N, C-alpha and C positions, 0 to 999 in steps of 0.2 A: 504494500500500500504506500510505502514511502516514495516510490517512484511517481505516484500520481500527484503528489504535492509539488507544485512548481516553485522553485526558489531561484533567486537571482544568480548566485554564484556558489555552487556546492563546495568549492575549495576553501572558502573563508568561513563557512558555517562552523559553529562550535556548539556543543551541548545540545545536539538535535534530539528531540523527544517526539516520537510518533505515537499518537493516541488511537491507533487502529483497533487495538484490542478492547479499549474502553468503548469505542464506537460500536463494535460488534456486540458487546454486552448490553449496551443501551438499546440497540435495535432489537435484540432478542427480548428484552424486557418490554419494549414498546409493543412488539407483535403479540406478546402473551397478555397484554393488557395490564401489566403491573405498573407502568409509568406512562406519563404523557410527555413525550419529548418534543412534540411539535408546538412549542410555546415560546417562540422567539419574541423578544421584547420589541415594542413598536419602533424604538430608536434603532435597533439592530436591523429590522425590516427596512426602514428608511435608508440606512447606510447601505444595505444590500442593493436596494433599488438604484441609488445614485452612484455608488462607488464600487460595487461588486464586479468582479471579473469572472467570466464564464469558467466553470470548473472543468469542462471537458468530459463530464460524466453525468449520468442521470441521478436524480435524487434517490436515495436508498429507500425512502418511504413511499412517495407517490409515483416514482418512476418517470417523472416528467423531466424535460431538459431545461429546468429553471434553477439549477443549482449554481450558486456563485461563491467565490472565495473573497474574503476580506483579510487584509494583512495589517494588524494593529502593531504599532511600535511603542515600546516603553523603555525608559532608561533615565538615570539621573543626568547624564550628559546631554540629553535632549531638552532639558529645561521645561519651559511652558509648552513645548511642542510634543511632549510625551503623551501617548494615548491617541495619537492621530493615525488615520488609515493611510497607507502608502501603496503605490503600485510597485511592481517588480523593478521597473526602470528607476523609480525614485529610491528604492532600496539599494541599488547598485551605486548611486551617487552618495547616499548616506553612509555606506560602509567605508568610504574614503574620507568623510568629514568627521566621523565620530569614532571614539575608541571602542566603545561597546554599548550595545543596546539589544533588547529582546524583540523578537518578532513572533507574534501569535497569529496563526492562520486559522480562521473560523470559516466553516462552510455553512451556507444558509440557503434554504429553498424558498424562493419568492412565491411559490405556489401554496405549499402546505405548512410553512413556518418551521420546518425542521432546521435545527442548528446544532452544530457540534464543533468543538475544538479539534482540529486535525493534527496540528504540530506546533511546536515551539522551537526556537533556536536563537543563538546569539550571532550577531554580526558586528563588524567594526574592525578597525586596523590594529587594535590593542593598545593604542597610545592614549593615555589619560588626557582629557581636555576638560576645561571648565564649561559649565552649561552656558549657552549664549545669553547675552543680556536680555532681560525681559523687555518685550516690545508691547506697546499698547495695541489692543485689538478691538474689534467691534463689541466683544463680550465685556470689555471693561466699562464700569459705570461712568468713569470720567472721560471717556473717549469723545463724546459729543457735548462736553461742557456740562454734564449732569452732576458733577461733583458738588456735594454740599447741598443739594436741593431736596 
């Protein structure tokens, strides 16, 4: 199953964890009626709609071709940009800019709301860097002059 998970550069991956066995156990429990695993959060469904990349395989639950993958990035060196979704091309650039960060690949079916963590791994060039300086964003209260109101 690890070959199905597309990654930007297999040579620089460290600490790769494949969750195929956990996925298999969850699917067995789902088909037996023990758990309800088709319960994706609305925010995850929205992220899948706008940022998901085709997985190249059908959904294991509904068998439709609406399965997408999301790649979330986390790490201290990413600063305020930790927790963002990145494309494989962006990950290739990021591994040159940051010393170490984690990538979490989540598969989501846009049809039946199936979701599962597929894999995690570390990327980066291994050189410690300080997090980038905090930049004001639209999410900040003071961005549009709303500070103190």
